[in-house]
N, C-alpha and C positions, 0 to 999 in steps of 0.2 A: 769432485770437480775431477780428481784421478778414478775414480770408479767409471763415471759417464761416459770419460774420454776414451774408454775401452770401446765402445759403442759409437763414439764420432770420430772420424779423420777429417783432418783438413788438408786441402793439396791445392797450390796453386799452379794454374796452366797458362802457359804462354801457348797458345793455339796458332802458330803461325801458318804462312802460306807454304815456307819451304821445310821450317822445324816445327817440332813440339816439344816443349820443354816442362817438365812438373818437378814442382819441388815439395816433400813432406817433410815434416819437422826440420826446416832450413836445410835439407840435403837434396840436391839435383838427383831426383831417382830416376827419372826420365828425360833422356836426349836424343830423339829419333827425330828422322826425315818425318815428313808430313805427307805419308803414301800408305795405301792398301792395297795388297794383291787378294784378288776374289777367284772363285772358280766360276766360271760363266755358266754353266749348267744349274749349279747348285747355290749358287752365292757364299759358299763355304768360305770363312775367312783362311787363307794360305799364309799369310804372313804381313806383317807392319813394320813401318820402320826401314831400318837400315836391311833387313831381308829384304821386303820389297822393292826396294832400290836397288838391290842387286838384279831383281829381275825386271825390271824396268827397261823396255827397249830389246828384251831377251825371250818375251812370250810367245807361247805358242798359240793355238785359236780357242783353247778352252781357258787359259790364264788371263785374267785382265787386271791391268796394273792402274789404280786410279789414284790422282792428286786431288781430294776432294775440297781443297780451298784454293781459291783463285781470288787474286789481287786482294788478298786480306782478309776476306770473308766466305761464308759457306755457298760452294757451287753445288754440291751432291751432299745432301742431308743425310739419306741412309748408311751413305761411305763413311761419312763422320763420325756418326753415331756407332758405328760398328768399329771404327779406328780407335775413337777415344775409349771404348770399353776396354779394347784390348792392352791398352795405353796405361788404364787405372789398373789392370790384372799386374801390369810389369812393377806397380809402385809399392808393392807389400803390403797395401791396405787390407788385405783379405782379413775378416773377421774369425774368431776361434771357433765360434757355432754358426754363427749366422753373419752375412754382410754387414759390415757397420755404415751408420747412416754418413753420407759423406758431404762436407762442407767446402763449397769450392768460391774461389776468386779467379776469374777469369779473364785476360784482358783482350779487346777489342780495337780498332783501329777507330780514331776518333770521329773519320767522316761517316760511319757508318748507319744504315737506316734502321727505322724500327723494326721493319720487316728481317730485317738480316739479326738483327742484336736478336729479335725473336727467336729466329734460327738457331743461334748461340745456345740461348738460355733451352729450347727445347731439346737439343744437343745432348747437354749437360745432364738434363733431368733425366732423358730418356736413357741414359749411361750410368746412372744410378746416384745422381746428387740429389739431398734432398734440401740443402738450403744454396742458393747459387747469388753472386753479387758479381758484376761485371766493373771492370775499372780501364780506361781509353790508354792505348799503347802511350803516348807521350807522356803521361803521367806518370805510368807504372817505370818507364825508360828515367824521368829524373828520378823517382824516389829511388831506384837501382842504384843511379850514380853517386847518391848521397847529399841531393837537393833539397831543403826545408821549402816544400812546397807549400808549406803552410803561411810561410814569410809575406811579407807585404811587397819584398823586391823582386822583379821580375825576371825570368831566367827563358831563353828561348833553348828549345830541344829540337832535334833532328834524330827521328829513329828511321833509318833505312832496313826495312826488312826484304821479304823475299818478293812480295807482292804490292807493297803501299810503302811509300816514303810520308812518313807523320811527321808535320812542322807544326810546333805548338808554342806559343809565350803562354807561361804559367806564373800565376800570384794568386796569393790567397787562398789557395787550394782549390783554384778553377782553371780553367783553360780561356784566357783571355782572347787570343787570338790562333786560329787553327787553318792550317791547309793541309789537305791530303790527296798527293797524285798517285797515281797507277803505274808509276817509274821506279823501278825497284831491281833486287838481284834477279829476278825472271826475266825482266825486259834486259837487262844487261847481257844475261844468257842468250837471248834472241838475237840480240846485237852481233854478239860473236859467231854465232850460228850462222848470220847472214851474211859478214864481212869474210867468213872461209869461203863461202859458196861464192860469192861474187870474186874475190880478189885470188883465192887459190883454187878455184873450181873442186873444193872439195866440201863432201856432206859429212859434218859430224853430228855425235850424240847430243843430248841435253849434258850427260854427264860429262861428257868430256869438253864441254863448252865452260861447265863448272869447274874442272880441273885446270882449264886456260884460265879464268878468271881469277882463282884463287893463287895461281902459281905466279902469273905475268899481268896481272890485271893491274891497270892503273888509270888514272884521272888526268896524268898530264903527261908530257913528252918528253920531259927533263926531270928526272928523277937521282938524288945524290947517290944513291945505293941502289942502281938498276938491279933485277934478278938477271939470273941467266934466262938465255931463251928456251921454252918450251917445246919438247917433240908433242906434237897431236897426230892423232890416227883417224882415220876415217876412210869415207868410197871416194875414188876419183868419180867425178862428174860426168869424164869425156870418155873414160874406160872403163868404167865399172867394176875397178878392181881396187882391193883395200891400199893404202898409201900412208905415206906419213909427212908432216910437214913442219917444219919448225916456226915458230912465231915470238917475236920480242914485244915488250912490255909498249913501245911507241904504237905500233899495231893495234893493239889493243886499245891503248888511249884514243887512237885515233877512231876506233869503233864503236868505242861507248861517249864518244864527244855528244851527239844528239841528245842521250838520254839523259846526260850530266846537264846539260843544259837548260835541259826542262826542269829539275830539281833546282837548278839555281834561280830559275825564274820564279819557282815556287816559294824560295826563300824571300827572293827579293819581294815578293806579292806580301809574306807575311809580316815582312817588315813595314811595309808602306801602312799597314794595317792595324799596326800596332798603337797605341796610346802616347803621347810623349814621354808621360812620365816613368814608363816603363821603357822606353827605347834609350832613356838614359840610364836604367841598370843594366840594360844589354850592353852598353856601348863598355860600361864596368868590367861587366863578368865575361862577357862575349859567346860562343854559341857553343852548344853543348854536342857532339855526337855519338849516337849508339847505334845497334844493330849491325848486321853481318857486313852491311854495306859501305859502313864508315872505316872498314878495314882494306878498303880499295885505296892502293897506295897513292899518294900525293893528292886526296880529296881533300883532305883537311887545309891543305897550301890555295889549292885552287877556290875553295869558296872563303878563305881570308883575302884573297887578292880581291874576289867579286864583291864582297862585301865590306872590306875595311875592317873587319874585326877581328878577334881573338878566335881559334877554333880549338877546343880542347875535345880530343877522341876520348871515351870513357876506358878505363882501365883493362876492363873485361866487357866490349860492349856487346859480345852474343849472348850474354848472360843478364845484362843490366834489365831489361823487362821482366825477365824470370825473377831475379830478385826483388823489384820494387814489387811485384803481385805477391811474393810471397809475404814482404813486409805488409801490404795492406791486408792480408790474411789476418795477420795478429791482430791489426785493428780495425776488424768485421766492422763494428758500430760505433768506431768513432770517427773514420774518415768521412767526411761530407761528400766527396764526390765520388763513392763508391755508388754504383747504380744498382738500385733494388730490383 
């Protein structure tokens, strides 16, 4: 086994709309933004991940930056394949004499179509994978949090990523009830950009909206430990000159209210569709939050108020899905929910 393992490398991939995380031997070897920069004339890869993100919004006509995933699924097949190839190179899985056979588990949204699923599989295979399995994001998040997904007791997971919010009730190694909405981190950024345009007459970039969300993002207007006001920069829409505007968390809570209301509605909808026996389990255990969106200040309290249930935020919500995918990789042929 040890000899043949030299020729086979196992990697777990959380291919997200906003970030891609790859684990090899239980270690995070890649944690990069899901973005690629190409030379327009030759389609040559100029940068991926953090380096490509630095170019985003700053390029001249011969450089194109692409976020190849949208709403949790592949929007640009060729760019996804190129990006995956570059990320796999970063993992250090290169063979001594020839490339190793790659064995992968990739997580996918629970609401994905067969066509979209095929696109993920094709991208993985074109990137060098010899054997591919897939796992739904809420299942991976549950495993990453430490929940025994094969147990008969039901658990509700909400995974708020960049492109989608995945809500699922899991029991006996399967998803009993699931709801996927295209309201998540990217939508939050769009809300902030729109708010800044209407309220402050300032045009800001996606990266600035992301910074505002991280520094003063909130789901409620009354926080116990509020963050300090954040200075944002952009272009004045009236005069066309660069300006700065200070924003506070109450403003951002107001800007994000509509999107968070959509997530709340999806959670209630999922609870309404849950069998009574599993509802009883969820009443005892509460709801688990994972994904980058769960770090939004006060979101747990808002959901708790809406559902009247306990809401727990995962210890490391950004890596929960990736950890779960890595654990699934170790149990490649044992977990019944891995999609072949």
